[in-house]
C-alpha positions in Angstrom: -6.8 -11.7 -13.5 -9.9 -10.1 -13.7 -12.5 -8.1 -11.8 -14.5 -11.3 -10.8 -11.6 -12.7 -9.8 -10.3 -10.8 -7.6 -10.6 -11.4 -3.9 -12.7 -9.9 -0.8 -11.5 -7.5 1.0 -14.0 -7.4 3.2 -11.5 -9.0 5.6 -7.7 -7.4 5.7 -5.5 -8.5 7.8 -1.6 -7.4 7.9 1.5 -9.6 8.4 5.0 -8.2 9.6 7.9 -9.3 7.2 10.7 -11.3 8.4 13.9 -8.5 7.9 16.4 -9.3 4.7 19.6 -8.0 6.5 20.7 -7.7 9.6 21.4 -3.8 8.9 19.4 -2.0 11.8 19.1 0.7 9.2 16.4 -1.8 7.2 12.7 -0.1 6.4 10.0 -2.4 8.4 7.9 -3.8 5.9 4.8 -5.8 6.2 2.4 -6.8 3.3 -1.3 -6.3 3.6 -3.6 -9.7 2.9 -7.3 -10.4 1.7 -8.3 -13.4 2.0 -5.2 -16.1 0.6 -4.1 -13.4 -1.6 -1.3 -10.5 -0.9 -2.4 -7.3 -2.1 0.2 -5.1 -1.2 2.6 -4.2 1.1 3.4 -1.2 3.1 7.1 0.0 4.4 8.0 2.0 7.5 10.7 5.1 6.3 12.0 7.8 8.6 12.3 11.3 6.5 14.1 13.6 7.4 13.2 16.3 9.9 10.2 14.4 10.7 9.3 13.6 14.2 7.2 11.1 13.1 7.3 7.6 11.0 5.9 7.2 7.6 4.7 4.5 6.0 4.3 4.1 2.1 2.2 1.6 0.9 2.5 -0.7 -3.2 -0.9 -1.3 -4.0 -1.2 -4.1 -6.2 -4.4 -3.6 -8.9 -6.8 -6.0 -9.0 -6.8 -7.0 -13.3 -3.5 -6.7 -14.5 -1.4 -7.6 -11.2 1.8 -4.4 -11.5 2.5 -3.0 -7.7 1.4 1.0 -8.0 3.2 3.0 -5.9 0.6 5.1 -4.0 0.8 7.9 -1.0 3.0 7.9 1.7 1.1 9.0 5.1 2.4 8.5 8.9 -1.1 7.0 10.2 -0.8 3.0 9.5 -4.3 1.8 9.6 -5.3 4.4 6.4 -2.6 2.8 4.5 -4.0 -0.4 5.0 -7.1 0.7 4.5 -5.8 2.9 1.1 -4.7 -0.4 0.1 -7.7 -2.4 0.6 -9.6 0.8 -1.4 -7.6 0.8 -4.4 -7.8 -3.3 -4.7 -11.3 -2.8 -4.7 -12.0 0.0 -6.9 -8.2 1.6 -8.2 -10.1 4.5 -9.5 -9.5 5.8 -5.5 -6.0 6.5 -6.0 -4.6 9.8 -7.4 -0.9 8.5 -7.9 -2.8 5.5 -10.6 -4.9 8.2 -12.5 -1.7 10.2 -13.0 -3.8 13.5 -11.5 -1.7 16.2 -8.8 -3.7 18.1 -6.2 -1.1 20.9 -6.8 -1.7 21.1 -10.6 -4.8 23.6 -12.1 -7.0 21.5 -14.4 
């Protein structure tokens, strides 16, 4: 897919996905949709020692279609925005760029 065929992310919706198993430990998942196209997923995870839930985003690269794991955060709405931003411009993602914020350049 090239940039000209990418869908608009002006309006993004989120849909909770059905469980794949009956396991209580299965993480809740959502798909993020722009237009009629899935542009990413969010997975809820409990982190050992953390009092809050974390949400991990995976975005779809708008040109290659490759799934890219984006950063996690405790703010669900922010993860939706990160996926939309990544789809608009993949260069906004530090993970996609291979940038480590703790490394001196």
